[in-house]
N, CA, C and O atoms as a GROMACS GRO file, in nm:
protein
  280
    1UNK      N    1  -0.993   0.337  -0.910
    1UNK     CA    2  -0.982   0.220  -0.999
    1UNK      C    3  -1.129   0.185  -1.048
    1UNK      O    4  -1.223   0.189  -0.968
    2UNK      N    5  -1.144   0.157  -1.155
    2UNK     CA    6  -1.271   0.116  -1.224
    2UNK      C    7  -1.249  -0.036  -1.215
    2UNK      O    8  -1.143  -0.091  -1.184
    3UNK      N    9  -1.382  -0.104  -1.253
    3UNK     CA   10  -1.400  -0.241  -1.254
    3UNK      C   11  -1.313  -0.338  -1.350
    3UNK      O   12  -1.302  -0.459  -1.334
    4UNK      N   13  -1.261  -0.269  -1.441
    4UNK     CA   14  -1.202  -0.329  -1.550
    4UNK      C   15  -1.041  -0.341  -1.495
    4UNK      O   16  -0.964  -0.403  -1.568
    5UNK      N   17  -1.003  -0.298  -1.400
    5UNK     CA   18  -0.871  -0.320  -1.338
    5UNK      C   19  -0.860  -0.428  -1.199
    5UNK      O   20  -0.761  -0.459  -1.133
    6UNK      N   21  -0.989  -0.468  -1.188
    6UNK     CA   22  -0.989  -0.570  -1.074
    6UNK      C   23  -0.937  -0.722  -1.104
    6UNK      O   24  -1.003  -0.806  -1.167
    7UNK      N   25  -0.833  -0.739  -1.059
    7UNK     CA   26  -0.780  -0.866  -1.060
    7UNK      C   27  -0.768  -0.953  -0.952
    7UNK      O   28  -0.741  -1.073  -0.959
    8UNK      N   29  -0.789  -0.881  -0.843
    8UNK     CA   30  -0.786  -0.970  -0.714
    8UNK      C   31  -0.895  -0.880  -0.616
    8UNK      O   32  -0.927  -0.762  -0.634
    9UNK      N   33  -0.935  -0.955  -0.526
    9UNK     CA   34  -1.035  -0.883  -0.398
    9UNK      C   35  -1.036  -0.967  -0.274
    9UNK      O   36  -1.005  -1.086  -0.268
   10UNK      N   37  -1.073  -0.895  -0.185
   10UNK     CA   38  -1.059  -0.962  -0.070
   10UNK      C   39  -1.215  -0.941   0.015
   10UNK      O   40  -1.273  -0.835  -0.003
   11UNK      N   41  -1.265  -1.024   0.088
   11UNK     CA   42  -1.389  -0.987   0.139
   11UNK      C   43  -1.377  -0.901   0.253
   11UNK      O   44  -1.466  -0.826   0.292
   12UNK      N   45  -1.249  -0.917   0.310
   12UNK     CA   46  -1.230  -0.812   0.441
   12UNK      C   47  -1.260  -0.883   0.566
   12UNK      O   48  -1.306  -0.996   0.551
   13UNK      N   49  -1.245  -0.839   0.688
   13UNK     CA   50  -1.274  -0.909   0.797
   13UNK      C   51  -1.310  -0.817   0.902
   13UNK      O   52  -1.355  -0.857   1.010
   14UNK      N   53  -1.288  -0.686   0.872
   14UNK     CA   54  -1.329  -0.595   0.976
   14UNK      C   55  -1.210  -0.559   1.054
   14UNK      O   56  -1.232  -0.466   1.131
   15UNK      N   57  -1.090  -0.606   1.058
   15UNK     CA   58  -0.991  -0.591   1.123
   15UNK      C   59  -0.922  -0.447   1.103
   15UNK      O   60  -0.913  -0.409   0.986
   16UNK      N   61  -0.875  -0.366   1.201
   16UNK     CA   62  -0.835  -0.222   1.184
   16UNK      C   63  -0.714  -0.206   1.089
   16UNK      O   64  -0.691  -0.103   1.026
   17UNK      N   65  -0.638  -0.322   1.085
   17UNK     CA   66  -0.503  -0.310   1.002
   17UNK      C   67  -0.544  -0.352   0.853
   17UNK      O   68  -0.462  -0.336   0.762
   18UNK      N   69  -0.666  -0.404   0.829
   18UNK     CA   70  -0.718  -0.416   0.690
   18UNK      C   71  -0.780  -0.277   0.635
   18UNK      O   72  -0.774  -0.251   0.515
   19UNK      N   73  -0.832  -0.201   0.714
   19UNK     CA   74  -0.892  -0.084   0.685
   19UNK      C   75  -0.794  -0.023   0.572
   19UNK      O   76  -0.673  -0.036   0.587
   20UNK      N   77  -0.847   0.046   0.456
   20UNK     CA   78  -0.781   0.123   0.360
   20UNK      C   79  -0.704  -0.012   0.250
   20UNK      O   80  -0.620   0.020   0.167
   21UNK      N   81  -0.737  -0.121   0.264
   21UNK     CA   82  -0.678  -0.221   0.167
   21UNK      C   83  -0.743  -0.228   0.052
   21UNK      O   84  -0.860  -0.263   0.041
   22UNK      N   85  -0.660  -0.190  -0.053
   22UNK     CA   86  -0.714  -0.200  -0.191
   22UNK      C   87  -0.796  -0.313  -0.234
   22UNK      O   88  -0.893  -0.306  -0.310
   23UNK      N   89  -0.752  -0.410  -0.183
   23UNK     CA   90  -0.836  -0.540  -0.204
   23UNK      C   91  -0.952  -0.554  -0.174
   23UNK      O   92  -1.035  -0.607  -0.247
   24UNK      N   93  -0.980  -0.500  -0.042
   24UNK     CA   94  -1.123  -0.504   0.001
   24UNK      C   95  -1.204  -0.400  -0.083
   24UNK      O   96  -1.320  -0.417  -0.120
   25UNK      N   97  -1.129  -0.292  -0.106
   25UNK     CA   98  -1.198  -0.177  -0.178
   25UNK      C   99  -1.265  -0.230  -0.306
   25UNK      O  100  -1.373  -0.186  -0.346
   26UNK      N  101  -1.182  -0.345  -0.383
   26UNK     CA  102  -1.209  -0.372  -0.517
   26UNK      C  103  -1.359  -0.473  -0.458
   26UNK      O  104  -1.460  -0.472  -0.528
   27UNK      N  105  -1.356  -0.542  -0.347
   27UNK     CA  106  -1.490  -0.596  -0.317
   27UNK      C  107  -1.581  -0.515  -0.312
   27UNK      O  108  -1.680  -0.542  -0.380
   28UNK      N  109  -1.580  -0.392  -0.236
   28UNK     CA  110  -1.664  -0.300  -0.248
   28UNK      C  111  -1.714  -0.246  -0.367
   28UNK      O  112  -1.832  -0.211  -0.377
   29UNK      N  113  -1.612  -0.236  -0.479
   29UNK     CA  114  -1.677  -0.186  -0.580
   29UNK      C  115  -1.741  -0.284  -0.647
   29UNK      O  116  -1.848  -0.252  -0.698
   30UNK      N  117  -1.697  -0.411  -0.663
   30UNK     CA  118  -1.760  -0.532  -0.717
   30UNK      C  119  -1.914  -0.544  -0.670
   30UNK      O  120  -1.994  -0.594  -0.749
   31UNK      N  121  -1.954  -0.500  -0.550
   31UNK     CA  122  -2.082  -0.511  -0.491
   31UNK      C  123  -2.158  -0.402  -0.524
   31UNK      O  124  -2.272  -0.396  -0.479
   32UNK      N  125  -2.104  -0.291  -0.612
   32UNK     CA  126  -2.185  -0.203  -0.679
   32UNK      C  127  -2.233  -0.232  -0.782
   32UNK      O  128  -2.327  -0.168  -0.830
   33UNK      N  129  -2.174  -0.343  -0.842
   33UNK     CA  130  -2.199  -0.366  -1.020
   33UNK      C  131  -2.334  -0.425  -1.010
   33UNK      O  132  -2.372  -0.469  -0.901
   34UNK      N  133  -2.412  -0.428  -1.119
   34UNK     CA  134  -2.519  -0.532  -1.175
   34UNK      C  135  -2.445  -0.680  -1.164
   34UNK      O  136  -2.327  -0.700  -1.193
   35UNK      N  137  -2.541  -0.778  -1.115
   35UNK     CA  138  -2.486  -0.906  -1.086
   35UNK      C  139  -2.420  -0.958  -1.195
   35UNK      O  140  -2.320  -1.025  -1.170
   36UNK      N  141  -2.460  -0.939  -1.342
   36UNK     CA  142  -2.418  -1.021  -1.438
   36UNK      C  143  -2.278  -0.976  -1.448
   36UNK      O  144  -2.190  -1.061  -1.456
   37UNK      N  145  -2.248  -0.843  -1.449
   37UNK     CA  146  -2.079  -0.776  -1.452
   37UNK      C  147  -2.007  -0.828  -1.341
   37UNK      O  148  -1.901  -0.888  -1.360
   38UNK      N  149  -2.056  -0.810  -1.220
   38UNK     CA  150  -1.997  -0.870  -1.106
   38UNK      C  151  -1.963  -1.003  -1.092
   38UNK      O  152  -1.863  -1.046  -1.034
   39UNK      N  153  -2.064  -1.079  -1.155
   39UNK     CA  154  -2.002  -1.238  -1.146
   39UNK      C  155  -1.887  -1.264  -1.255
   39UNK      O  156  -1.785  -1.327  -1.230
   40UNK      N  157  -1.914  -1.212  -1.369
   40UNK     CA  158  -1.817  -1.196  -1.466
   40UNK      C  159  -1.667  -1.175  -1.424
   40UNK      O  160  -1.575  -1.254  -1.446
   41UNK      N  161  -1.660  -1.063  -1.364
   41UNK     CA  162  -1.533  -1.013  -1.311
   41UNK      C  163  -1.466  -1.111  -1.201
   41UNK      O  164  -1.348  -1.143  -1.190
   42UNK      N  165  -1.585  -1.151  -1.115
   42UNK     CA  166  -1.535  -1.231  -1.008
   42UNK      C  167  -1.452  -1.377  -1.062
   42UNK      O  168  -1.356  -1.431  -1.006
   43UNK      N  169  -1.522  -1.419  -1.187
   43UNK     CA  170  -1.469  -1.525  -1.238
   43UNK      C  171  -1.332  -1.521  -1.271
   43UNK      O  172  -1.256  -1.616  -1.249
   44UNK      N  173  -1.294  -1.404  -1.328
   44UNK     CA  174  -1.143  -1.395  -1.370
   44UNK      C  175  -1.054  -1.336  -1.250
   44UNK      O  176  -0.931  -1.331  -1.258
   45UNK      N  177  -1.119  -1.295  -1.149
   45UNK     CA  178  -1.035  -1.221  -1.056
   45UNK      C  179  -1.018  -1.331  -0.946
   45UNK      O  180  -1.093  -1.428  -0.930
   46UNK      N  181  -0.907  -1.298  -0.873
   46UNK     CA  182  -0.867  -1.421  -0.762
   46UNK      C  183  -0.926  -1.346  -0.625
   46UNK      O  184  -0.922  -1.226  -0.598
   47UNK      N  185  -0.978  -1.446  -0.556
   47UNK     CA  186  -1.027  -1.401  -0.433
   47UNK      C  187  -0.909  -1.434  -0.320
   47UNK      O  188  -0.867  -1.549  -0.307
   48UNK      N  189  -0.865  -1.338  -0.250
   48UNK     CA  190  -0.781  -1.335  -0.136
   48UNK      C  191  -0.832  -1.393  -0.026
   48UNK      O  192  -0.939  -1.342   0.006
   49UNK      N  193  -0.796  -1.482   0.045
   49UNK     CA  194  -0.830  -1.517   0.192
   49UNK      C  195  -0.783  -1.436   0.269
   49UNK      O  196  -0.662  -1.415   0.273
   50UNK      N  197  -0.882  -1.364   0.357
   50UNK     CA  198  -0.854  -1.266   0.449
   50UNK      C  199  -0.768  -1.340   0.553
   50UNK      O  200  -0.661  -1.289   0.588
   51UNK      N  201  -0.804  -1.443   0.597
   51UNK     CA  202  -0.760  -1.504   0.732
   51UNK      C  203  -0.604  -1.523   0.692
   51UNK      O  204  -0.513  -1.478   0.761
   52UNK      N  205  -0.585  -1.593   0.574
   52UNK     CA  206  -0.443  -1.643   0.528
   52UNK      C  207  -0.358  -1.510   0.508
   52UNK      O  208  -0.238  -1.507   0.532
   53UNK      N  209  -0.422  -1.411   0.467
   53UNK     CA  210  -0.347  -1.278   0.448
   53UNK      C  211  -0.314  -1.216   0.581
   53UNK      O  212  -0.216  -1.143   0.593
   54UNK      N  213  -0.390  -1.241   0.676
   54UNK     CA  214  -0.351  -1.169   0.803
   54UNK      C  215  -0.240  -1.272   0.878
   54UNK      O  216  -0.157  -1.220   0.952
   55UNK      N  217  -0.239  -1.396   0.860
   55UNK     CA  218  -0.154  -1.482   0.921
   55UNK      C  219  -0.006  -1.466   0.859
   55UNK      O  220   0.095  -1.482   0.928
   56UNK      N  221  -0.002  -1.430   0.717
   56UNK     CA  222   0.117  -1.418   0.653
   56UNK      C  223   0.162  -1.289   0.668
   56UNK      O  224   0.262  -1.253   0.607
   57UNK      N  225   0.099  -1.211   0.742
   57UNK     CA  226   0.172  -1.054   0.778
   57UNK      C  227   0.105  -0.956   0.693
   57UNK      O  228   0.145  -0.840   0.706
   58UNK      N  229   0.011  -0.979   0.608
   58UNK     CA  230  -0.074  -0.898   0.529
   58UNK      C  231   0.008  -0.852   0.405
   58UNK      O  232   0.030  -0.734   0.379
   59UNK      N  233   0.056  -0.971   0.321
   59UNK     CA  234   0.145  -0.926   0.206
   59UNK      C  235   0.050  -0.868   0.105
   59UNK      O  236   0.103  -0.795   0.021
   60UNK      N  237  -0.092  -0.886   0.093
   60UNK     CA  238  -0.159  -0.816  -0.008
   60UNK      C  239  -0.190  -0.660   0.040
   60UNK      O  240  -0.204  -0.574  -0.047
   61UNK      N  241  -0.199  -0.634   0.152
   61UNK     CA  242  -0.229  -0.495   0.200
   61UNK      C  243  -0.171  -0.402   0.102
   61UNK      O  244  -0.059  -0.405   0.052
   62UNK      N  245  -0.270  -0.314   0.081
   62UNK     CA  246  -0.212  -0.161  -0.009
   62UNK      C  247  -0.137  -0.194  -0.123
   62UNK      O  248  -0.053  -0.113  -0.162
   63UNK      N  249  -0.160  -0.334  -0.202
   63UNK     CA  250  -0.132  -0.358  -0.334
   63UNK      C  251   0.008  -0.426  -0.320
   63UNK      O  252   0.077  -0.435  -0.421
   64UNK      N  253   0.044  -0.465  -0.223
   64UNK     CA  254   0.191  -0.534  -0.229
   64UNK      C  255   0.159  -0.683  -0.275
   64UNK      O  256   0.055  -0.746  -0.256
   65UNK      N  257   0.274  -0.721  -0.339
   65UNK     CA  258   0.276  -0.856  -0.393
   65UNK      C  259   0.273  -0.972  -0.306
   65UNK      O  260   0.347  -0.957  -0.209
   66UNK      N  261   0.213  -1.079  -0.308
   66UNK     CA  262   0.213  -1.183  -0.225
   66UNK      C  263   0.349  -1.266  -0.200
   66UNK      O  264   0.430  -1.279  -0.292
   67UNK      N  265   0.370  -1.316  -0.086
   67UNK     CA  266   0.520  -1.345  -0.051
   67UNK      C  267   0.509  -1.498  -0.096
   67UNK      O  268   0.616  -1.556  -0.114
   68UNK      N  269   0.394  -1.568  -0.116
   68UNK     CA  270   0.371  -1.696  -0.181
   68UNK      C  271   0.269  -1.722  -0.254
   68UNK      O  272   0.180  -1.636  -0.251
   69UNK      N  273   0.254  -1.807  -0.314
   69UNK     CA  274   0.143  -1.813  -0.447
   69UNK      C  275  -0.012  -1.781  -0.381
   69UNK      O  276  -0.043  -1.815  -0.267
   70UNK      N  277  -0.086  -1.722  -0.459
   70UNK     CA  278  -0.224  -1.690  -0.396
   70UNK      C  279  -0.310  -1.779  -0.488
   70UNK      O  280  -0.432  -1.783  -0.473
   0.00000   0.00000   0.00000
């Protein structure tokens, strides 16, 4: 996926079950971009709270849709 397809990102928390999550990969992709482009994409993309995701059973992991509003 390139940066044009990023609509959600997660900072991740280092938990093993978060490994491989495409939302965390989106964050890693964003961090490789020049600041102006990264900030522009972040403004339009939704940040997923990693703690909330974990407590909700990781509904965002692997591209799944959320179980409640994000």
